[in-house]
C-alpha positions, 0 to 999 in steps of 0.5 A: 534722530532715530536713536532719540525716537527709539529711546524716548519711550523707555526714558519716559517710562523710567521717569514715571517709575521714579515719580511713582516711587517717590509718591508711594514711598512718601519721599521727595522726588529730589532724594531720587534725583540727588538734590538731598544729601544723606547723613551717616545715620541714614537721614536726608538733608539739604541746605536751601539758603546760604552755604555749607561750612567750608570748615566746621568750627572746633569745640567750645562753640554755641549755635543759635538757631530757629526752626519750624517743624512741618508734617507730611502735607506741609502743615506747621506743627511747631513754629519757633522761627518767630522774631526774638525766639532763638534756640541755642545749644552747644555746637554738635561736634559729635552729633547724637542724631541726624538733626545734629548731623545736618546742623553741622552742615549749615554756616551762619545765615543758612537754612537747612532742611532735614527729613525725619520719619514720622515714626521716629518723631513720635518716639522723640516727642510723645507729648504732642498730640498733633504729632502723635496723630500723624500717619505712620510711614511718612516724613516730617520736615525740620526747617532750621535757620542757623543764625549765629555760631559763637565762641564762649565769650561771644555767646555770653555777651549775646545772651546778656544783651538779648536778656536785657533787651527782652526784659526792658521791652516786657517792662515797658509793656507792664508800665504802660498797662499799670499807667492806665489804672490808678492803683497803689502799684509797688515794684519789686525791682529785684524780681521785676514784679509790679503789684498791688494788694487790696485790702492790705492787712497785717496778716503774716505773709505766706512763705516757702513750704506752706500749703495754700489753697487759692483762686487764680485768674491769669490773663495777657495784658491784652485781656486774653483769659488763660486761667480762671479757677473761681467759676469751677469751684475748685481752688488751686492747692499747692505747697509754695516752692514746689512748682506744682503747676506749670506757671512759676508765677504762683510760687512767686506771687503768693509770698507777697500775700497773707490770708484775707488779701487779694493781689494783682500782679504784673509779671514778666514771661520769666514767670509765665510761658517764656519763649514758648508761649501757650498755644495760640493764646499767649505769644512768646515773651508775653507779660501776664496779669495774675490775680490771686484771692481767697488764699488760705493756709491748709494742711499739707 
């Protein structure tokens, strides 16, 4: 008992020192107490749900996953752990960084957390203003959910099924929207674009390679306006086929039009913002309404 009394003060001081180090160095206390594991590249990770691989798969496998990126204070910076928004990559047999090395540890159904220094994150994702504003010297965290690990044949089947289910769901939304308006809708069953043109004229259609100016309105099926160029007095100008703007729909829908016509197009997310969405305005895999008017040929 006397021994315990004598040791109590030094043990308490030691614990306070460890806690203080964890605070001032901005690293989770679990690192110092051993709950995190260290990669060969010096990063830290842990498997928080599920289990680690007993034996990693060989070459030729694909990993399907979702992830969330949080800042030093736990605020969400990127959220790609939403229903139907799966990421995929070749299974990292020879990992190029600490993220891929940590992902090797997780079996399907597991969750892996990986610490990334903010300074390193800024170098890798320099285009994200929220990330660039994070304080240096601290730690961000990737939370990765390993959904599936598939061989080539399994992965091809998975992708085909996922594509068809997503496409069917989006087209049901488009059909439901179009049914609310008695318009002469036309369906391009190859591109899955539904549209009407008013007034329909005999003018030649715009083609790939032509330079065109036009006004555009782009919104979600729920009516959230994303683009409206008309009030600005600055029409878009682009060469069709060059993908000048970050919206593939423009290259596609302009080719249904001629000068003097206005077109309203309902397009799937393949021509919109895809699996990323657009900030808080557009959810992943959202069909869009694209209205084009005042389209004119111009000199390149």
